[in-house]
SELUM-730025 format. One record per residue (C-alpha): residue in one letter; residue number from 1; x, y, z. Coordinates in nm, 2 decimals, padded with zeros to 4 digits. Example, Ala and Ser with C-alpha at 12.3 -4.5 7.8 and 13.67 -1.06 7.14 Angstrom:
<rs>
[r "A",1,[01.23,-00.45,00.78]] [r "S",2,[01.37,-00.11,00.71]] 
</rs>
This chain:
<rs>
[r "M",1,[00.00,00.02,00.01]] [r "H",2,[00.11,00.33,-00.11]] [r "Y",3,[00.05,00.60,00.14]] [r "T",4,[00.17,00.92,-00.02]] [r "H",5,[-00.11,01.14,-00.12]] [r "R",6,[-00.20,01.33,-00.44]] [r "D",7,[-00.35,01.66,-00.51]] [r "S",8,[-00.71,01.53,-00.68]] [r "G",9,[-00.76,01.89,-00.85]] [r "I",10,[-01.13,01.85,-00.74]] [r "P",11,[-01.21,02.09,-00.44]] [r "A",12,[-01.47,01.85,-00.30]] [r "V",13,[-01.25,01.57,-00.30]] [r "G",14,[-00.87,01.73,-00.18]] [r "S",15,[-00.62,01.49,-00.16]] [r "I",16,[-00.62,01.12,-00.23]] [r "P",17,[-00.37,00.85,-00.20]] [r "W",18,[-00.22,00.62,-00.44]] [r "G",19,[-00.46,00.32,-00.50]] [r "A",20,[-00.76,00.57,-00.51]] [r "H",21,[-01.06,00.44,-00.71]] [r "F",22,[-01.36,00.66,-00.71]] [r "C",23,[-01.62,00.75,-00.91]] [r "Q",24,[-01.87,01.03,-01.03]] [r "F",25,[-02.23,01.08,-01.14]] [r "Y",26,[-02.27,01.33,-01.41]] [r "E",27,[-02.56,01.48,-01.60]] [r "D",28,[-02.39,01.61,-01.91]] [r "E",29,[-02.05,01.73,-02.05]] [r "D",30,[-02.02,02.05,-01.83]] [r "D",31,[-02.05,01.82,-01.51]] [r "L",32,[-01.75,01.58,-01.65]] [r "A",33,[-01.56,01.91,-01.76]] [r "E",34,[-01.59,02.07,-01.42]] [r "T",35,[-01.42,01.77,-01.25]] [r "L",36,[-01.19,01.59,-01.50]] [r "I",37,[-01.03,01.92,-01.65]] [r "P",38,[-00.88,02.00,-01.28]] [r "F",39,[-00.83,01.65,-01.23]] [r "F",40,[-00.60,01.62,-01.54]] [r "K",41,[-00.45,01.93,-01.48]] [r "A",42,[-00.33,01.84,-01.12]] [r "G",43,[-00.18,01.50,-01.21]] [r "L",44,[00.04,01.68,-01.51]] [r "E",45,[00.17,01.90,-01.28]] [r "A",46,[00.24,01.65,-01.04]] [r "N",47,[00.45,01.46,-01.30]] [r "E",48,[00.19,01.18,-01.33]] [r "A",49,[00.15,01.01,-01.64]] [r "C",50,[-00.20,01.08,-01.76]] [r "L",51,[-00.49,00.86,-01.96]] [r "W",52,[-00.82,00.98,-02.04]] [r "I",53,[-01.08,00.72,-02.20]] [r "T",54,[-01.35,00.93,-02.35]] [r "S",55,[-01.69,00.85,-02.47]] [r "D",56,[-01.94,01.06,-02.66]] [r "S",57,[-02.05,01.25,-02.37]] [r "L",58,[-01.72,01.45,-02.37]] [r "D",59,[-01.53,01.32,-02.69]] [r "A",60,[-01.16,01.30,-02.75]] [r "S",61,[-01.15,01.63,-02.95]] [r "R",62,[-01.38,01.84,-02.71]] [r "A",63,[-01.16,01.71,-02.43]] [r "R",64,[-00.83,01.80,-02.57]] [r "A",65,[-00.97,02.17,-02.66]] [r "L",66,[-01.10,02.19,-02.29]] [r "L",67,[-00.76,02.11,-02.14]] [r "Q",68,[-00.56,02.34,-02.38]] [r "G",69,[-00.73,02.62,-02.20]] [r "A",70,[-00.64,02.49,-01.86]] [r "V",71,[-00.26,02.34,-01.97]] [r "P",72,[-00.07,02.60,-02.19]] [r "D",73,[00.20,02.32,-02.30]] [r "L",74,[-00.06,02.06,-02.38]] [r "A",75,[00.11,02.00,-02.70]] [r "R",76,[00.44,01.91,-02.53]] [r "R",77,[00.28,01.69,-02.28]] [r "L",78,[00.09,01.50,-02.57]] [r "A",79,[00.42,01.46,-02.79]] [r "S",80,[00.60,01.34,-02.46]] [r "G",81,[00.35,01.06,-02.41]] [r "Q",82,[00.27,01.20,-02.04]] [r "L",83,[-00.09,01.26,-02.14]] [r "E",84,[-00.30,01.00,-02.37]] [r "I",85,[-00.65,01.11,-02.49]] [r "V",86,[-00.83,00.79,-02.62]] [r "P",87,[-01.17,00.71,-02.74]] [r "I",88,[-01.36,00.44,-02.57]] [r "S",89,[-01.38,00.23,-02.83]] [r "Q",90,[-01.01,00.15,-02.86]] [r "W",91,[-00.98,00.08,-02.52]] [r "Y",92,[-01.27,-00.11,-02.34]] [r "A",93,[-01.42,-00.29,-02.64]] [r "P",94,[-01.21,-00.34,-02.92]] [r "G",95,[-01.40,-00.56,-03.15]] [r "D",96,[-01.71,-00.49,-02.96]] [r "V",97,[-01.61,-00.76,-02.71]] [r "F",98,[-01.52,-00.64,-02.34]] [r "D",99,[-01.27,-00.86,-02.17]] [r "A",100,[-01.23,-00.75,-01.83]] [r "D",101,[-00.93,-00.95,-01.74]] [r "A",102,[-00.76,-00.78,-02.05]] [r "V",103,[-00.88,-00.43,-01.94]] [r "L",104,[-00.73,-00.47,-01.58]] [r "A",105,[-00.43,-00.60,-01.71]] [r "G",106,[-00.41,-00.30,-01.92]] [r "W",107,[-00.43,-00.07,-01.66]] [r "I",108,[-00.17,-00.26,-01.45]] [r "A",109,[00.06,-00.25,-01.76]] [r "R",110,[00.03,00.12,-01.80]] [r "E",111,[00.10,00.19,-01.44]] [r "R",112,[00.43,00.01,-01.45]] [r "L",113,[00.49,00.18,-01.79]] [r "A",114,[00.44,00.51,-01.65]] [r "R",115,[00.71,00.43,-01.34]] [r "E",116,[00.95,00.29,-01.58]] [r "R",117,[00.94,00.63,-01.79]] [r "G",118,[01.02,00.85,-01.48]] [r "F",119,[00.65,00.95,-01.38]] [r "E",120,[00.52,00.95,-01.04]] [r "G",121,[00.24,00.68,-01.15]] [r "L",122,[-00.08,00.71,-01.34]] [r "R",123,[-00.39,00.90,-01.32]] [r "L",124,[-00.68,00.77,-01.54]] [r "T",125,[-01.04,00.83,-01.61]] [r "G",126,[-01.27,00.63,-01.81]] [r "D",127,[-01.64,00.68,-01.90]] [r "T",128,[-01.88,00.38,-01.88]] [r "I",129,[-02.17,00.52,-02.05]] [r "W",130,[-02.14,00.24,-02.32]] [r "V",131,[-02.23,-00.06,-02.04]] [r "E",132,[-02.49,-00.25,-02.19]] [r "R",133,[-02.81,-00.34,-01.94]] [r "S",134,[-02.72,-00.71,-02.02]] [r "G",135,[-02.35,-00.68,-01.92]] [r "W",136,[-02.42,-00.47,-01.61]] [r "N",137,[-02.34,-00.73,-01.35]] [r "D",138,[-02.01,-00.85,-01.53]] [r "F",139,[-01.89,-00.48,-01.52]] [r "M",140,[-01.96,-00.45,-01.17]] [r "D",141,[-01.76,-00.76,-01.09]] [r "Y",142,[-01.50,-00.62,-01.30]] [r "E",143,[-01.52,-00.30,-01.06]] [r "R",144,[-01.49,-00.50,-00.80]] [r "K",145,[-01.13,-00.66,-00.93]] [r "V",146,[-01.05,-00.32,-01.01]] [r "N",147,[-01.10,-00.18,-00.66]] [r "G",148,[-00.86,-00.44,-00.50]] [r "A",149,[-00.61,-00.44,-00.76]] [r "F",150,[-00.55,-00.06,-00.77]] [r "R",151,[-00.48,-00.04,-00.40]] [r "S",152,[-00.15,-00.18,-00.43]] [r "L",153,[-00.06,00.04,-00.74]] [r "R",154,[00.09,00.41,-00.78]] [r "L",155,[-00.24,00.49,-00.94]] [r "V",156,[-00.55,00.70,-00.90]] [r "A",157,[-00.85,00.61,-01.11]] [r "L",158,[-01.20,00.81,-01.15]] [r "C",159,[-01.49,00.62,-01.32]] [r "T",160,[-01.74,00.84,-01.45]] [r "Y",161,[-02.15,00.75,-01.47]] [r "H",162,[-02.42,00.89,-01.66]] [r "A",163,[-02.65,00.97,-01.40]] [r "G",164,[-02.95,00.93,-01.61]] [r "S",165,[-02.85,00.57,-01.73]] [r "C",166,[-02.84,00.45,-01.36]] [r "T",167,[-03.11,00.33,-01.16]] [r "A",168,[-03.11,00.37,-00.77]] [r "S",169,[-03.01,00.02,-00.77]] [r "D",170,[-02.72,00.04,-01.01]] [r "A",171,[-02.60,00.37,-00.81]] [r "M",172,[-02.57,00.15,-00.53]] [r "D",173,[-02.39,-00.13,-00.69]] [r "V",174,[-02.15,00.15,-00.81]] [r "C",175,[-02.08,00.32,-00.49]] [r "S",176,[-02.04,-00.05,-00.30]] [r "H",177,[-01.73,-00.10,-00.58]] [r "H",178,[-01.56,00.24,-00.54]] [r "E",179,[-01.40,00.40,-00.21]] [r "F",180,[-01.67,00.68,-00.29]] [r "A",181,[-01.87,00.86,-00.53]] [r "L",182,[-01.89,01.21,-00.62]] [r "A",183,[-02.25,01.36,-00.71]] [r "R",184,[-02.39,01.71,-00.75]] [r "R",185,[-02.66,01.81,-00.52]] [r "E",186,[-02.81,02.16,-00.52]] [r "G",187,[-02.57,02.30,-00.76]] [r "R",188,[-02.23,02.17,-00.55]] [r "W",189,[-02.03,01.84,-00.56]] [r "H",190,[-02.07,01.61,-00.25]] [r "L",191,[-01.91,01.31,-00.13]] [r "M",192,[-02.10,00.95,-00.10]] [r "E",193,[-01.89,00.75,00.09]] [r "S",194,[-01.93,00.35,00.08]] [r "S",195,[-02.04,00.17,00.40]] [r "S",196,[-01.70,00.00,00.43]] [r "L",197,[-01.50,00.33,00.38]] [r "K",198,[-01.73,00.47,00.66]] [r "M",199,[-01.68,00.18,00.88]] [r "A",200,[-01.29,00.21,00.82]] [r "K",201,[-01.28,00.60,00.90]] [r "E",202,[-01.43,00.53,01.22]] [r "A",203,[-01.24,00.25,01.31]] [r "L",204,[-00.93,00.47,01.23]] [r "V",205,[-01.05,00.75,01.46]] [r "R",206,[-01.11,00.51,01.75]] [r "A",207,[-00.76,00.38,01.69]] [r "N",208,[-00.63,00.72,01.67]] [r "V",209,[-00.79,00.82,01.98]] [r "E",210,[-00.68,00.48,02.18]] [r "L",211,[-00.31,00.54,02.05]] [r "E",212,[-00.32,00.89,02.18]] [r "Q",213,[-00.42,00.77,02.51]] [r "R",214,[-00.15,00.49,02.51]] [r "V",215,[00.11,00.76,02.39]] [r "A",216,[-00.01,01.03,02.66]] [r "E",217,[00.01,00.73,02.92]] [r "R",218,[00.37,00.61,02.81]] [r "T",219,[00.49,00.97,02.79]] [r "S",220,[00.42,01.00,03.15]] [r "E",221,[00.57,00.71,03.24]] [r "L",222,[00.88,00.76,03.05]] [r "A",223,[00.87,01.11,03.24]] [r "A",224,[00.87,00.95,03.56]] [r "A",225,[01.13,00.73,03.48]] [r "V",226,[01.35,01.01,03.37]] [r "R",227,[01.31,01.20,03.67]] [r "A",228,[01.36,00.89,03.90]] [r "R",229,[01.69,00.84,03.69]] [r "D",230,[01.82,01.19,03.76]] [r "E",231,[01.71,01.20,04.12]] [r "F",232,[01.91,00.89,04.14]] [r "L",233,[02.22,01.00,03.96]] [r "A",234,[02.21,01.29,04.17]] [r "M",235,[02.19,01.12,04.50]] [r "L",236,[02.48,00.84,04.37]] [r "G",237,[02.72,01.16,04.29]] [r "H",238,[02.66,01.30,04.66]] [r "E",239,[02.68,00.96,04.80]] [r "L",240,[03.02,00.85,04.62]] [r "R",241,[03.19,01.20,04.66]] [r "N",242,[03.16,01.18,05.04]] [r "P",243,[03.41,00.93,05.08]] [r "L",244,[03.64,01.02,04.82]] [r "A",245,[03.81,01.32,05.00]] [r "P",246,[03.94,01.08,05.28]] [r "I",247,[04.07,00.86,05.05]] [r "R",248,[04.23,01.13,04.85]] [r "T",249,[04.37,01.26,05.19]] [r "A",250,[04.50,00.93,05.30]] [r "T",251,[04.66,00.86,04.98]] [r "E",252,[04.85,01.19,04.95]] [r "Y",253,[04.95,01.14,05.32]] [r "I",254,[05.09,00.80,05.24]] [r "H",255,[05.26,00.92,04.93]] [r "R",256,[05.44,01.20,05.11]] [r "I",257,[05.55,00.98,05.42]] [r "M",258,[05.68,00.67,05.25]] [r "P",259,[06.03,00.62,05.08]] [r "A",260,[05.99,00.67,04.68]] [r "D",261,[06.15,00.34,04.63]] [r "S",262,[05.89,00.15,04.84]] [r "P",263,[05.61,-00.07,04.73]] [r "V",264,[05.34,00.13,04.92]] [r "H",265,[05.49,00.46,04.77]] [r "R",266,[05.44,00.29,04.42]] [r "S",267,[05.07,00.16,04.52]] [r "S",268,[04.95,00.51,04.68]] [r "T",269,[05.06,00.66,04.30]] [r "I",270,[04.82,00.40,04.15]] [r "L",271,[04.55,00.46,04.42]] [r "A",272,[04.58,00.84,04.36]] [r "R",273,[04.55,00.80,03.97]] [r "Q",274,[04.24,00.57,04.04]] [r "V",275,[04.11,00.82,04.27]] [r "S",276,[04.13,01.10,04.01]] [r "H",277,[03.96,00.90,03.75]] [r "L",278,[03.67,00.82,04.01]] [r "S",279,[03.64,01.19,04.07]] [r "R",280,[03.61,01.24,03.72]] [r "L",281,[03.33,01.00,03.68]] [r "V",282,[03.14,01.11,03.99]] [r "D",283,[03.18,01.48,03.88]] [r "D",284,[03.02,01.39,03.56]] [r "L",285,[02.75,01.22,03.72]] [r "L",286,[02.68,01.52,03.93]] [r "D",287,[02.70,01.76,03.61]] [r "V",288,[02.45,01.55,03.41]] [r "A",289,[02.17,01.53,03.70]] [r "R",290,[02.21,01.90,03.76]] [r "I",291,[02.19,01.97,03.37]] [r "T",292,[01.89,01.72,03.32]] [r "Q",293,[01.73,01.87,03.60]] [r "G",294,[01.78,02.26,03.52]] [r "H",295,[01.97,02.32,03.79]] [r "V",296,[02.31,02.43,03.62]] [r "Q",297,[02.37,02.79,03.55]] [r "I",298,[02.59,02.91,03.27]] [r "A",299,[02.74,03.23,03.40]] [r "T",300,[02.90,03.36,03.05]] [r "R",301,[03.15,03.65,03.03]] [r "D",302,[03.38,03.80,02.77]] [r "V",303,[03.69,03.63,02.79]] [r "A",304,[04.00,03.51,02.54]] [r "L",305,[03.94,03.20,02.36]] [r "A",306,[04.29,03.12,02.39]] [r "E",307,[04.27,03.13,02.80]] [r "V",308,[03.98,02.89,02.83]] [r "M",309,[04.17,02.65,02.57]] [r "Q",310,[04.47,02.69,02.80]] [r "M",311,[04.27,02.57,03.10]] [r "A",312,[04.14,02.28,02.93]] [r "I",313,[04.50,02.16,02.81]] [r "E",314,[04.62,02.21,03.17]] [r "Q",315,[04.35,01.95,03.31]] [r "V",316,[04.45,01.71,03.09]] [r "Q",317,[04.82,01.74,03.00]] [r "P",318,[04.92,01.50,03.29]] [r "F",319,[04.71,01.20,03.11]] [r "I",320,[04.83,01.30,02.75]] [r "E",321,[05.20,01.30,02.88]] [r "Q",322,[05.12,00.96,03.06]] [r "R",323,[05.00,00.78,02.73]] [r "R",324,[05.31,00.96,02.56]] [r "H",325,[05.11,01.10,02.28]] [r "R",326,[05.23,01.39,02.05]] [r "F",327,[05.02,01.68,02.15]] [r "D",328,[04.98,02.02,01.93]] [r "A",329,[04.78,02.31,02.05]] [r "A",330,[04.73,02.59,01.80]] [r "L",331,[04.61,02.86,02.05]] [r "P",332,[04.41,03.16,01.88]] [r "A",333,[04.54,03.52,01.92]] [r "P",334,[04.46,03.70,02.27]] [r "E",335,[04.21,03.93,02.07]] [r "L",336,[03.98,03.63,02.01]] [r "I",337,[03.69,03.70,02.25]] [r "V",338,[03.42,03.47,02.32]] [r "N",339,[03.14,03.54,02.56]] [r "V",340,[03.10,03.19,02.79]] [r "D",341,[03.11,03.05,03.12]] [r "P",342,[03.52,02.98,03.09]] [r "T",343,[03.47,02.70,03.35]] [r "R",344,[03.21,02.52,03.18]] [r "L",345,[03.37,02.57,02.84]] [r "A",346,[03.72,02.45,02.97]] [r "Q",347,[03.53,02.15,03.09]] [r "V",348,[03.41,02.04,02.77]] [r "L",349,[03.72,02.10,02.57]] [r "G",350,[03.90,01.91,02.87]] [r "N",351,[03.67,01.61,02.81]] [r "L",352,[03.72,01.63,02.44]] [r "L",353,[04.07,01.59,02.50]] [r "H",354,[04.07,01.33,02.75]] [r "N",355,[03.85,01.13,02.52]] [r "A",356,[04.11,01.19,02.25]] [r "A",357,[04.40,01.06,02.46]] [r "K",358,[04.19,00.76,02.60]] [r "Y",359,[04.08,00.62,02.27]] [r "T",360,[04.42,00.65,02.13]] [r "A",361,[04.69,00.38,02.15]] [r "E",362,[05.01,00.51,02.32]] [r "G",363,[05.23,00.73,02.11]] [r "G",364,[04.95,00.86,01.91]] [r "H",365,[04.84,01.20,01.79]] [r "V",366,[04.64,01.46,01.95]] [r "A",367,[04.54,01.82,01.87]] [r "I",368,[04.36,02.11,01.94]] [r "R",369,[04.30,02.42,01.74]] [r "A",370,[04.04,02.69,01.68]] [r "D",371,[03.98,02.90,01.39]] [r "G",372,[03.75,03.22,01.31]] [r "D",373,[03.45,03.15,01.08]] [r "G",374,[03.26,03.50,01.05]] [r "G",375,[03.11,03.57,01.35]] [r "N",376,[03.18,03.21,01.48]] [r "V",377,[03.47,03.02,01.61]] [r "V",378,[03.52,02.66,01.56]] [r "I",379,[03.72,02.45,01.81]] [r "S",380,[03.87,02.13,01.68]] [r "V",381,[03.99,01.84,01.90]] [r "R",382,[04.13,01.56,01.68]] [r "D",383,[04.30,01.24,01.71]] [r "N",384,[04.43,00.94,01.48]] [r "G",385,[04.28,00.71,01.72]] [r "S",386,[04.04,00.42,01.73]] [r "G",387,[03.77,00.63,01.53]] [r "I",388,[03.40,00.59,01.55]] [r "P",389,[03.17,00.37,01.31]] [r "A",390,[02.96,00.52,01.10]] [r "D",391,[02.64,00.38,01.24]] [r "Q",392,[02.74,00.56,01.57]] [r "L",393,[02.81,00.90,01.49]] [r "D",394,[02.45,00.99,01.53]] [r "H",395,[02.45,00.85,01.87]] [r "I",396,[02.73,00.92,02.08]] [r "F",397,[02.60,01.22,02.26]] [r "E",398,[02.35,01.00,02.39]] [r "L",399,[02.35,00.94,02.76]] [r "F",400,[02.54,00.65,02.87]] [r "R",401,[02.63,00.57,02.47]] [r "Q",402,[02.96,00.40,02.50]] [r "L",403,[03.21,00.48,02.22]] [r "P",404,[03.37,00.16,02.03]] [r "R",405,[03.68,00.08,02.22]] [r "S",406,[03.98,-00.15,02.15]] [r "L",407,[04.18,00.00,02.44]] [r "A",408,[04.16,-00.13,02.82]] [r "R",409,[03.87,-00.11,03.00]] [r "S",410,[04.02,00.08,03.25]] [r "D",411,[04.04,00.37,03.08]] [r "G",412,[03.67,00.38,03.00]] [r "G",413,[03.40,00.60,03.12]] [r "L",414,[03.01,00.57,03.18]] [r "G",415,[02.95,00.73,02.85]] [r "I",416,[02.82,01.07,03.03]] [r "G",417,[03.10,01.29,02.89]] [r "L",418,[02.96,01.38,02.56]] [r "T",419,[02.64,01.41,02.69]] [r "L",420,[02.74,01.68,02.92]] [r "A",421,[02.93,01.83,02.65]] [r "R",422,[02.66,01.87,02.40]] [r "R",423,[02.44,02.02,02.69]] [r "V",424,[02.68,02.28,02.77]] [r "V",425,[02.76,02.37,02.42]] [r "E",426,[02.38,02.42,02.34]] [r "A",427,[02.37,02.60,02.63]] [r "H",428,[02.57,02.85,02.53]] [r "G",429,[02.39,02.85,02.17]] [r "G",430,[02.65,02.66,02.00]] [r "T",431,[02.68,02.32,01.85]] [r "I",432,[02.89,02.05,01.88]] [r "S",433,[02.96,01.76,01.63]] [r "A",434,[03.15,01.45,01.57]] [r "H",435,[03.33,01.32,01.26]] [r "S",436,[03.53,01.00,01.17]] [r "D",437,[03.63,00.83,00.83]] [r "G",438,[03.54,00.50,01.04]] [r "P",439,[03.74,00.24,01.29]] [r "E",440,[04.10,00.32,01.33]] [r "R",441,[04.12,00.60,01.14]] [r "G",442,[04.08,00.89,01.41]] [r "S",443,[03.82,01.11,01.48]] [r "E",444,[03.73,01.48,01.51]] [r "F",445,[03.50,01.70,01.74]] [r "R",446,[03.42,02.04,01.66]] [r "V",447,[03.27,02.30,01.88]] [r "T",448,[03.13,02.62,01.71]] [r "L",449,[03.04,02.91,01.92]] [r "G",450,[02.92,03.27,01.84]] [r "R",451,[03.21,03.52,01.91]] [r "A",452,[03.15,03.80,02.20]] [r "P",453,[02.93,04.08,01.99]] [r "A",454,[03.18,04.33,02.02]] [r "A",455,[03.46,04.10,01.89]] [r "A",456,[03.22,04.01,01.60]] [r "T",457,[03.18,04.36,01.48]] [r "A",458,[03.50,04.45,01.52]] 
</rs>
């Protein structure tokens, strides 16, 4: 089933989906012209192939003349084959024998040909005034087959029935084998829907109401779960931070009083490093909890970007040296001023540098630089490390999302840092993005911020 809607061109009908099969009861040529001319005009403008099977009620020459007034380039569309106007004798009953299966196969073949030629689909109409009373039941069976077959095609079909040739029983038959009927009443066109279509619409309305209720309930449940998660993160961060201070103090005391060559001194060095790592994780937990709960305030001021970048570098320099990376820092001129919270921005850049060092094998290359771009500045952190698979680039800023890693788990995190970085950058009105050519091909993170207003206009 194709759900793309098409403009029918008929105000009373509006948009219709592919596969639509509806009918019109008409009295004379004026009725046909009033609906079929805009019907085909809309189809031609929507790059649909169009096929008009005409009858004596509005013959091919008259149809062409009427369309010419609505479609100025009609000759070109006829010459290109986008539009065909075919007399009824050449389509429905060649040789005076109506073969329902052959006619249906012809519609399907035309729809396939239209798509092969680059058109969106096929729009068609055919008049039924030629149907004899003796063949009425067979033709209604044909319409039933058409109604089922067209639903899966990129095709819209309007069948026209002469009202004066139809009894009340005939009209009921026609409506039952079309999605809806178009009829004139008191000078205006009105839609008459089949009972099955009405039931389907009613069922759809009920389903939508039920779905909206379920979505509302689920949204409320998810919101409660998010609040509970944030409250838990805040509590966990505080509970973990409390014992860290005495552990850090004891570690520093042991490190200071024990001989440098003793096993206890070496153990205290390892312990100090791990306490620092744990403190970083706890700080990230607390920051994410504060930001998701709206408790973090960004205190901005005009500051030299180079100063903020240097703060970030100082935070991670020991870790970069520990991993024996080659590190390049291209700081901007002191005159490059940004209006930011320097502590928070330094935290973001430090996080990006820490990740770059963490996901790059020892002896790799890490670099940071900043460049002006009109009224913006772009800060880039690059590495030649493990890289990021393409299918994860859109997800790495999600909370608790872990980057792919080939390095030791001891250097891992909780998947919080990049979420925190994005929230802080967005709070500054900026953007952050990730780029990578794939696994083992390094990565680059770019933070884009606006310059301070005075600097941007200087």
